[in-house]
C-alpha positions in Angstrom: 4.4 3.9 -14.4 5.1 2.2 -11.1 4.0 5.4 -9.3 0.5 5.4 -10.8 -0.3 1.9 -9.7 -0.6 3.5 -6.2 -3.1 6.2 -7.4 -6.7 6.1 -8.4 -7.8 3.3 -6.4 -11.5 3.6 -5.3 -11.8 0.2 -3.3 -10.1 -2.8 -2.0 -11.4 -6.2 -1.4 -9.9 -9.0 0.6 -9.8 -12.1 -1.8 -8.1 -14.1 0.7 -4.8 -16.0 1.1 -2.6 -18.4 -1.2 -4.4 -21.4 0.1 -7.1 -20.8 -2.3 -6.0 -22.0 -5.7 -7.1 -19.2 -7.5 -5.2 -16.7 -5.4 -2.3 -18.8 -5.5 -2.3 -18.4 -9.3 -2.6 -14.6 -8.8 0.2 -14.6 -6.4 2.4 -16.5 -8.7 1.9 -14.1 -11.5 2.7 -10.7 -9.7 6.2 -9.6 -10.1 6.4 -6.0 -9.6 7.7 -5.4 -5.9 5.7 -2.9 -4.1 6.5 -0.2 -1.8 5.4 -1.4 1.5 4.9 2.1 3.1 2.9 3.0 0.4 0.7 -0.2 0.5 0.4 0.2 4.4 -1.3 3.7 3.6 -3.6 2.3 1.1 -4.9 -0.4 3.4 -5.2 1.8 6.0 -7.2 4.4 4.1 -9.7 1.5 3.4 -10.0 0.0 7.0 -7.9 -3.0 6.6 -5.9 -3.6 9.9 -6.1 -7.1 11.5 -8.9 -8.7 9.7 -7.1 -10.3 7.1 -4.8 -12.5 9.4 -2.3 -9.8 10.2 -1.8 -6.4 11.7 -0.4 -3.6 9.9 0.7 -1.8 13.2 2.8 -5.1 13.7 4.2 -4.9 10.3 5.3 -1.3 10.6 6.9 -1.9 13.9 8.8 -5.4 13.3 10.7 -5.9 10.2 8.9 -8.1 7.7 11.4 -10.0 5.3 9.0 -10.8 2.7 8.1 -8.7 -0.2 5.1 -7.1 -1.3 3.7 -7.0 -5.2 1.5 -4.9 -7.0 -0.2 -4.6 -10.5 -3.1 -2.8 -12.0 -5.5 -5.6 -10.3 -4.3 -6.7 -7.2 -1.9 -6.1 -4.3 -0.1 -9.0 -2.6 0.8 -8.7 1.0 3.1 -11.4 2.1 3.6 -12.1 5.8 4.7 -15.0 7.4 5.3 -16.4 4.1 1.6 -16.3 3.4 0.3 -14.2 0.5 -2.9 -12.1 1.4 -4.6 -11.2 -1.8 -6.5 -7.8 -2.2 -8.7 -6.8 -5.5 -8.1 -3.2 -6.4 -11.0 -1.2 -8.5 -10.0 1.8 -9.9 
């Protein structure tokens, strides 16, 4: 099941960070740890690189101790202890 979470994504929208209460609730509800390389590939394919407060090239170059999370509706990229929430459309 987990591998299917990375397939069939037709669009992604950056919702914001965990500073927004709604996004904080989304971030807290996510439990499934995502594969960072697959998440980077998905974000690159939709053109996200630096517009959301982090650079994918920097995340790939340097070790990021924080985990990423995924479910059917959202991807949560945690960088510098800040949750960056993306909405997934399938």
